[in-house]
N, C-alpha and C positions, 0 to 999 in steps of 0.2 A: 753041209759047208758052212761055215762061221761066214756069215755076206760081211765083206769087204774085209775081210783078212788080207794083209797086205801081201804075205806070203802064197794064197791061193791068185793073186793077183798076177805076180812075177811068176806062178807055175805058166798062166795062162796065155802070157806073153811066150815065153820060152816053147810054149807047146804051137804057137803061130809063126813065130819067129824060124822054128825047125820043120815044121811041114810045110812051109809056103819056102821053105829054102831062100833065106831073108834079113835085111839087114837092121841097126836099130836098136840093136836090143839096150845098148849102153844109154842111149838119153833118152830111151821108154821108163828103164829101172831107174832114171832120178827123179819122176814126176808121182810114183805110185803114193806116197803118202799124201801128196798136194792132191790128187785127184782126188783119192779113196775120203776124203774127212770134206770135199765139196760134193761130193755123190752121197755121202754117207749123211753130214750133217747139214747143209747149205742149200742147195741146189732146188731148187720147188718145180714141180712138175704137177699143178692141178690137177687133179685126177687122171695120174699117173699116166699123164699123156710130154712126152716130149716135145711134141706139134700146139703147143697150148699157147696162142697168141699172148696169156700171160704168164710164161713158163718164166722162169730163171734160166739168162743166158750163159756158156761153158764157150769160149773161144780156145781153143788149143792154135796160140801162133806159131807154135814150135812142131810145126806138121806132123816133122820126121818120128816124133815120138807116139803118133797113134794109137798104137799096138795099147799100149796103159790106159787110152779112153774108149778102144774098144773096149779092153777085158773087165771097164766098169761096167760102160753097158751089159753087155753079158751075164754080171754079179747082177744089174739092177731087172734082168730080164727084158731089157730092150732089143738083145739081139740074139737071136736064138744059136745057141752049141753049135748047128750047122755051116753059120756064117762063118765060126768061129773058125772050126777045120778048113773049112774050105781059103780063109784068109793067101792071098796074093796067088791064090791059083786059077790055072787057064776058065774064064768064067765067072770067077766069086764076083762080088761088088764092093770087097772092101781090097781095097788099095794099099800102097805103103804110107801115103801120105792121107793129112785129112781130107777127107770127101763130101762136102755140101749136101751129097745127094743121102746120106745114110742120115735114117733117121736119129737125132741125137746130135747130130754134127753142123756146127752153125754155118759154118764158114769152110771152102777148099781152101788151105793154107798149105804151107811146104815153098812156096817162095819165101823168102826169110823179109820180116820188117814188112810186112802188109795187114794182120791180124788184129796187134795195135788200133790202127785206123778200123776194121771192121765192128770193133768191140766200141768204141768211142762213138761212132754211129748209132749202134742197136741200144745204148745207156742213152746216147740226146735223145734216140724216139722215146722210151721209157719217161723221162725227162717230160715230153711232150703232149705223150699221155695222161701223164699225172698216174702213173700206174706206181708199183709198189716192188719192181721187175729187179733185180741187180742183175748186173753183168760182170764175169768174173773171164782174166782171159791170161794165161801162161807164155809168157815168151821165153826164150834162152838169152843165156847169159853172151853168148857171142854176136847173138841177135841183132840185139843192140847197137852194133856198129852201124846196124843200118840206119840212114836220116830220118824217116819215114815212121819210125819210131818215137822221135823228139819231136818232131812235126804233129803228132796226134798225141801227145804230151800236153804240146801248148796248147788244142786244139780242147784236151778234155778240161784245164785247168780254165781255160776262159769261161767253157762252160759250165763251169762249176759242178760237174758231175760226179757227185759224191756217192754215186749209187752203182760206181766202177772199182774194182780193186785187179790190180794189174799182182801177179805170181812173176816175179823173177824167177828160172831155177837157173842157180848160179853155179853149176855145178865145174866152171874152172875150162873146161874144152871145147870147142867147136871142133867145125868136121876135120881142119886139117894141123890140129895144132893145142894147145895150150891159148886161154885168150889176153891169156900174158907176153906171150911168143905172139901173137897174132896183130893182135894191138890192145893195149893195154886199158882195163876200163876203169879203171881208181875205183873212187868211192860211191859204189851207184846207189846207194841209202841216200848219202849227199847230192848228189846229182838228180834224182826225183825229186828229194825235198827244195832243191833249189828253182825247181818248175810246179813249184807250191803243190806238190804230194805232200799227202800224211805218210810218210815213209818208216817201217821199221824192218828190222833185219831180225832173223830169227834162225834155230835147225829144220829145215825143210825135211828132216826126216821124223820129226816128233809131233805126231799128231796134233797131243796135247799140243803144242805153241803154237801151230796151224791156227789150230780151233780157237781156239781163243784169242788169237790176233784175228781172225776173219771176223768173228764175233763181235769185237769188238768195234770193228773199223764197219761190220754193217749199221748198227745204230748209231753211229755218229755221222749224223745228219748235220753237216758245217760247211755244205758247199764244197769241200775241196776233196779231189781223188785219190783216192790209196793205193798204194805199192808193199809188197811185203819180196824182201828180196831173202830167199830162203835157200839158205846154204844146203848140196847138196853134193851127192856123190854120184860120178856115170858109172852107172856098172852097178851101183849099188846095190846088196844080196848076196850075190856073187863074187866069191875073193877074189879069183882070179880075173875077172872081169872089173873089178873098182879101181877106177882112176887109171886103167888102161883106153886109150883113143883107139888103140887097135880094135876094139868092139863098136866102133861105130858103122863099120863097114865089114867085119867078118863074120860070117855065115856061120852057125853048130853045124858039127857035125853029130855022128850018131854018139862019141865019146865024149865031148863036148860037152852036148844036150844032158845025157845020161850026169854026167858027173854035174852039173849045173842042176838039177831036179834031186838029185843026193844030197846035196848041200840046202838044199830051199830046205827042204823034208827033217834033216836035223841027223844024216846017216854019213856024214864026214866026219 
């Protein structure tokens, strides 16, 4: 298996969602490339230890997309196949939201708006300890309606957390509709720039663009926190799921699972 091939990651997500008869496929699919680039090229785990005290941090604030992170941890060998196969079943340790009891998951999230505050605390601790640790956090675009996001942003700028990289999964949807329908977000890049972040907008499914931006931000130690606004497609990778918000809460059946797998494998 080609490690971190995004089709393989999406196939693992489909397997988890189908076997566990659970939801949140679309919002997991939109962050696959983001997580793949981070785990392949940027996250440092000394001695291959996800619990190393000098590891980089990856906080998934949009905790409902956790199947994508579980799939990446599986690709890295941190989660065994047995866990993936038992996802969301009775007795499984893998739940439908990010859970800090799982090695490699930094924060229990899913109550939206809180993960950025956790990430800011981790980034500040690394600064105080004078380590070279980076802290990455993925937030949803609908999630940034939450007030704590902007309190954390103010804090990050005040304490010059240039080891913090926020990635906004801008797929244009939240649970009950489009972000424009529920609460229009305007220019997200400009909003963060006004909070004294270095900010850039790019294609969240372009692994090369993501890799280049993350690398540039990592080496730019200018006392400013960073944000990447990643334009993504909810349900990316399976045509009948793309930009269809029904796949936020719809479960796969045998027919839709088979159709999605066939499309990922190029059999459509």
